[in-house]
Structure formats: C-alpha cells, structure tokens
N, C-alpha and C positions, 0 to 999 in steps of 0.2 A: 766367833773369837773375836777379842781384845783389838782394839787396835792399834797395840804395841806388837800384838802377837804376829799380825794381815802384814806390818812392814818387815818386822826382823825374814820376814820366809816368803816376801814378795807379794802373801795374796791383798788385788787391788780392794779398797772400799769402797761399795753399796751404796748409794743413797737412805734415805729414813722409807724403811717400809717394802724396800727390793730388793730381790733375790733373781740371781739364779733362774729360776725357773722361771720370773716375772716377764710383765713384757718390756724393762726396761735396760734392754740387750744393745741399744744404738752407743754410738759413741759420746767421750762424753768430751767437754772441752781439757785441749792441752790431753789428753786420749789420743788423736789422731785429732790429723788435720785433714780437716775436709778435699778431696779430690776422686775422680774417675774410677779411683783404685783404689779401697785408704791404706797406708798401714799403717802397723803398727808402729807407737815410741819407744821408746825408752822408759822406760819406769823406775825407779827407786827400788834397790833389791831387787830385781825384774834378771836383769839382763845384765849384763860388760857393754853391750854395744846395741846399732836397732839391732832388728830383727828381719830376714832375709829371706820374706811369707809375705808371700804374694796373694793377696787380699781378694776373692770377687765382692763384686760390689753392694751395697750392703750389711757385710761380714764385717765383725764384728770382734775381736781380738776383745779375751775374760779372762785369760790369766797366761799368763808364760811360764813354764819352772825357772828360779836360778841355776844359771853352770854349774856344775857334775863335780866345775873345780870351785864352786866356794865353799863345799864341805868336806872337813876335814878327811886325811888320810880314814878314821878308825872306824867313820863315819857311811863311807863313803865301802868301804870292808863287811857292814853291818846292812848297810841294803843291797848286795850282792849276793851275800848269804842269804839274808830273809826271802828275797827273788827268786832263788833257789831251791829254798825249801818247798816256797809257793808252788813252780812251779813242776819242782819231781810231784809234784800230789795225783796230777793228771794222768802220771805215770807209773808207780806206783799204787794206788790204789785199784787202779783195772789188776793189775797182776796180782794182788795178791787178794783177789774176790776172785779171779779168774781159780789163783794160790789154792784155795775152801776151798770149790767149788770137785777142784781136779781129784783131790787130798780128800776129800767127804767120800767120794766114789771107792778112793784109795783103798784110804784107813779112814771106815767110820767107829768106833770107836772112841778110834785118838782125835777126829778133826768137827765127830757133828759136834761137841760141843763151844769149841771154836766158830764155827758154822754156827749157830745159834744165836753166840755172843754179836760177832759181825752181822749178822741179818738183823738181828734188833736193831743198831743202828741205823738200820733201814724205814725202819716202819712208825719209829718208835714219834712222836709229834713234835715240831722243835720250833720255836714260837721268833721274833722277833726282839733284842735285846742292845738295844739303845746303846750305855752303857762300851762294850764288846766294837761295834758298831766305830763309837769316837775312837776310844782311847787303839785299835788295832790298823785306824783308820790314823793317829795319831800317828802312832808311836812306827807307826810297820808300813803303810803303802803307801805314806808320805815323805816319805825320802829315796822311792823310787823314781819319785816325778824329777827330779833332775839327772838323772840320769839317764828315763828315756823323753828328756827334753818335752812331758806335757805340754801339749797346748789347746785351753776352750778357747774354739774359734763358734760362735757364734754365726748362722749362717745369714740375718737376718733378723727383726724384729716380729716378737710372737704377740699372736693374738690377743686381740684383748681377755686378760684370766674371767674365765668362767664357770659354775660348780664343783663340774671334774676334772678342773686343771687341764697338766701337758703331757702326751704323751712323745719323750724327745725319741727318740734314735742316733745312737753314739760310736761311731766307726774310726778306727779302724779292731774289726774282730777277729782275734786266726781262734785259735782252736784251746791254744788260751788266752781268755777277754781281759788284758794286762788295760788294755784302753776303757774298757767300763772298768774294769773295779779302782784303777788312780782316779776314773769321773766320778765315779762314787761314792772318794775318801774327799775330794775336794766338796762337792759338797753339803755332806756331812763338817765336815770343820771350816764351813767358809756360810753356813747360811742352812743351821740345823733345823730351827725352827718348823724349814719348810721343804726338811725331808721327804718325800715319798718313795719309792717303790722301787722295785731298781726288778727286772726280768727277765730271768737263767733261763733256757732250756730245760726242762720237766725231768729230761730222763737225771741227772745232773743231781736235782733237788733227790734221787730216790738213790743216791749212793753213799754209805757208807761213809765219814767226816766229811762229806762234802756238802752232807745233810742239814751234818752240824752248823760247817764252819757258814752258809752261805742264807740260812736261813737266821741265825745272830746278827749276821749285816744288812738285812733287813730283804732277803731277796724273797722272790716268790716266783710260782711254775710261767712259763712264756706263752700262756695260752689261751684263749681269745672270752675263755669267759672271768679266768681272775683277771685280765687287763681289765675288761671292762665293766672290772665293777672298781 
C-alpha cells in the first residue's frame, strides 16, 4: 500500500522489511510513551482523539480504524448493506441447502437437477485468487472496519522469524467471524507480500458459496494436517 494510501486510510507505516507477522511489534517513538501500562497515542488519520484502551504490559496497538463519523453517509450505507449481505449468507446458505434436500425427496424430478448443481459447488476444486482477495478486502471489507472500530493489538513481541512462520490466533470470534475476516483483510492490504493463510472450520469450506468465497480469499481448513504444512 502506498504511503499516501496509508495516510489517507490511517494505516501505520512499517519500517523497511517489517510486517504485521514479523517480529517488529513493539512500539516505536511517537506511537507509545514508555509506561508500565502502554497507552496508544493519537495518530494522524486514525483517531479523533486519544483511545480509551487499557493495553496489557508489552502489548502494542498496530492499527485502529478511523471513526465511523469520518465516512460519508453513502459509504456508511454501502458498508452496512455489504456486511448485512455477508452475514445473511450464514443463514441463507444452510436454509437453501436444507430446502433443496427436502425438495429432492418430495419432488425428485423437479429438484434433482437443482440438487446436482448446488452439490457440485461443494466439491468443485477452488483455489486462492489473490486478485479477488485484494479487491474484496480493499473495496468491501475495509469499509466495515470503522463500523466495528477494528483495533489490531499484538500481545507482545513475536519470537524470531523461522522457516515455518507464525501461527496467530485472532479473537473475538462469533458465529459470523467478522473479526477474523477484517484482520485478514487488514494484513492483505497492509503487507500483501507476507500474507499467509487463514484457517477456517472445515465444514464451512464444504458448503456451496462459502467454499468459493473463502477459498478465493485464501482460507484453508483448520485441521492439524493442513495447518502443519
């Protein structure tokens, strides 16, 4: 992401060769004042004032979304519409699947072709699509961050980088994993060269529509064998 884009969207710049997954997660001069309870300071483009966030000792605030009031009304409406559509998938897809199964039993001649098409979406191989991930992150997910006041906090410095990389846990996590999706988008936009994989529940990647969407975003099943690789 260019420096102009970072300033406009309030994404803090990293020093050369660093990234959200590198070991450079400690505070830098001007961002945090030394104290036993580090407090995030105001950063240009990120906050309208100091953040009331009590960080544990050693933790660092890597990003805080700008206030939702900084968005024009049409952009706020766009964000609410897109996040509502995304969340509705977690209800619509299972209900459609159930309806097709029941319909295939009651009206097989009519519903079996539909069932075959719907079922094929659950088994057709899908792979990561970097262009889709960046576009979806930049033009859709990014605009959700002010709504939920996304804050990326690292608990402390990471150990030295190894060949196997890092395994990072993201929370909070609910039925709709908006926190994890927004963090994934933040990393994809802030440091696309170091973006890894996002693990999701295996059952999600076996459901039509979710399989396509999440596979294109670079998600993999959260099984031990897959994550270990």
